[in-house]
N, C-alpha and C positions, 0 to 999 in steps of 0.2 A: 234905472234898470234897462230901459230901451237903449240909452247911450252906450251902456256897457256891452249890450248885445251887438250893437252896430260896430263898436270898436273891435269886438271879437271877430265879427264877420270880415272886417277890413284886414285884420291880422291874418286870418285864414286865406283870404284872397291873395294877399301879398306873398304869403308863404307858398301858395300854389304857383303863382307867377314866377317866383324865384326858383322854385324847383324845376319848372319847365325850362327856364333859361339855362340852368345848370345841365340838365339832361341834354338839351339841344346842343350846347357847346361840347359836351362830351361826345355826342354822336358825330359832330363835325370833325373833331380832332381825331376820333377813331377812324372815320372814313378817310381822312387825309392820310393818316398813317398807313392804313390798309392799302390805299391807292399807291402810295410811295413804295411800300414794301413789295406789292405785286409787280410794279413797274421794274424795280430793281431785280426781282426774281426772274421776270421775263427776259430782261437783258442778259442776266447771268446764264440763262438756259438757252439763249439764242444760238442756233446752229445755221451756218451759212451753207445752205444746199445749192446745188447747181441745176441748170436747165439745159435742154437741147440747144445746139448752135442755131444761129439765125440762118434761114434759108430763103430761097426765092418765093416761097409760099407765104412768108410773113408780110405784114403790113408795116411799112417803114416810113418814118418822117425824118427830116434832117438830112445829114450826109450819109448816103448809103455805103460809102467806102470808109467811113470814120473808124478809127481803131478802138474807140470807146463806144459801148452800147448800153442803153438803158431799156430794159424790158419790163413792161407792166402786165401782170396777170390781173384782169379785172372783170367785173360784172356790171353791166349797164344800169342795173336797178340799185346796186349797192350805194347807200347814202355816203359812206366813207369814200368810195371811188369818185362820187360826185363832188365831194369837198376837195379832193386832190386834183380834180380836173383842171381848174385854173392855174394851179401850181405847176402841173406838168406842161400846160400850154405855155406858161412863161419860160420854163426850161427849154422847150422846143424853140422858142423865139431867141433866147439868149445863146443857145449852143447849137444853132442850126448847121453850122459849118464844121463842128468838131465831134458831134455825137449822133449815133443812130438811135432813134427812138422807135420802139416796137410795142405794139399792143397785142396781147394774146388773150383768148377767151377763157374765163374760168367762171361760168354761170353757176350760181348757187341755186340749183333747181328746187331744192326742198324748202328754201327760205323765201325765194322771190319767184312768184308764178310767171312773171314776164321776162325772166332772165334769159330763157332759151330763145324766145321769139325775137327779142331785141338783138341778141348776138346774130341770129339768122338774118335779120334785116341789114345789119352792117355788112355781113358777108355777101349778101345778095347785091348790095350796092357796089361792093368791090368787084364782084363777078361780072357785073354789067359795065362798070365804068373805070375799073382799075384803082390804083392807089388814090387818086384825087377824089373819087366818089366815095370810096371807103371812108376816108378821113372826114369828108363832108358829113356823112351820116353819123359817124362817131361823134363829131362836134354837136350835131343836133340832139342826139340821144342823151348826151350828158348835159348840155345847156338847157334842155327842156325836160329834164328828168322828172321834175315835180308835176309836169303836165300829163304825162302818159303812163308813168310807172306803176300806178295802182289800178289801171284799167283791166278788165277781164281779158285774159289772154286770147279768148276767142273773138274779141271785138277790137283789140288794140291796133290791129293792122288797118282795118277799115276806118277807124276813128282818127288815128294819128299817123301811123307809119307810112301809109300810102301818101298822105299829104307831105310828109317829110321827103319821101322819094321824089315826088313831083317837084317839090321846091328846089331840088338840086339837079333837076334835069333828067331824071331817069324815066324810062318807059314803064308805065305802071303795070301793063300786062306782063311784061318780062319780069319786073320786080316781083310780082305775085307768084309767078312760076318759079323763079330762082330761090325764093325764100325757103322753099322746101326741097331744093335740089340736093341730090346725093353728095355732090362735091362740097356744098355748104355745110351739110351735117358732118361730113368727114373731117373738114378743117376744124370745126369746133371741137369734135371729139379728140383730134390729135393734140390740140392745145390743152384740153383737159387732161389727157393722158400724160403729157409732159409735166404739167403742173402737179398732178397727183404724185408722180414719181419723185418730184422735188419736195414732197411733203408739205405743199401749200395748205394752210388751214385757215386763211383769211384773205379777204380782198380789201384794198389792193395789196399785192405783194410785188416788190420791186427787186430786179436783179441788175447789177452793174457788171458788165463783162461776164455775163452768165452766172455770176455769184450773188446769192441773195444778200440783201442789206436790211437792217432794221428800218422800219418805216420812218422816214425823216419827220421831224416835228414842225418844220418850217421850210420856206423857200431857201433861206440862208443855210440851213442844215443840209438840204438837198444839194445846193451848189457846192458846199464844202466837199461832199462825197464825190461829186462829179469832177470837181477840180483836182482832187487827189488822184482820181483814175486817169485823167488827162496828163497830169504831171508824171505819173508812173509810166504811161505808155510812151511819152516823149523821151523819158530817161532811157527806157529800154531800147527805143529805136536809134538812139545816138551812141549806144555802146558798141 
């Protein structure tokens, strides 16, 4: 009798395990299908909006006179922007003579409490030290994103941003004054206004020659898009 009960229990256990496996497999397949479907839908619904032209107020890396431009609208706290950071840096290195790289602010204030103050820190660095200091702060904010980005906004300057400013040779007193300067706030707002007009709904969002592109899935994908723009600009200039 005991053996029969034991066998029955084993059968029940194996039945449950088998059911769990089947349900798990179904969930995985459904999830994969859903992801694939949503991705195809997103691509099908993609609209290539445009943004304002590059001006002297923009922060530029690479060749400032290049015919091809790559503009990123980003948020220094955004994890996806942080993941794209090394990819963009590699592009800057690979195309420094043929592409203008521009970063514009699109802080997601409602989602990331430190988004605003970090954008102000980069602007303040540029206000004091020009392009080189802006990009130095940009590099630090992204490369050290995990270190500072969850700190209370009222404490992040003293705990981290002042140290970053000092490490790139900025005057700390001036940095602390500039971080709330009217010109700093106006530049960020102008970037946001342009991005909002372009219907940006995520960060990062990229534009090649002022025209929005779907976010590339790899460095190779990014390079293909940039190479096509370079080839197009070369063909146009020789006609």
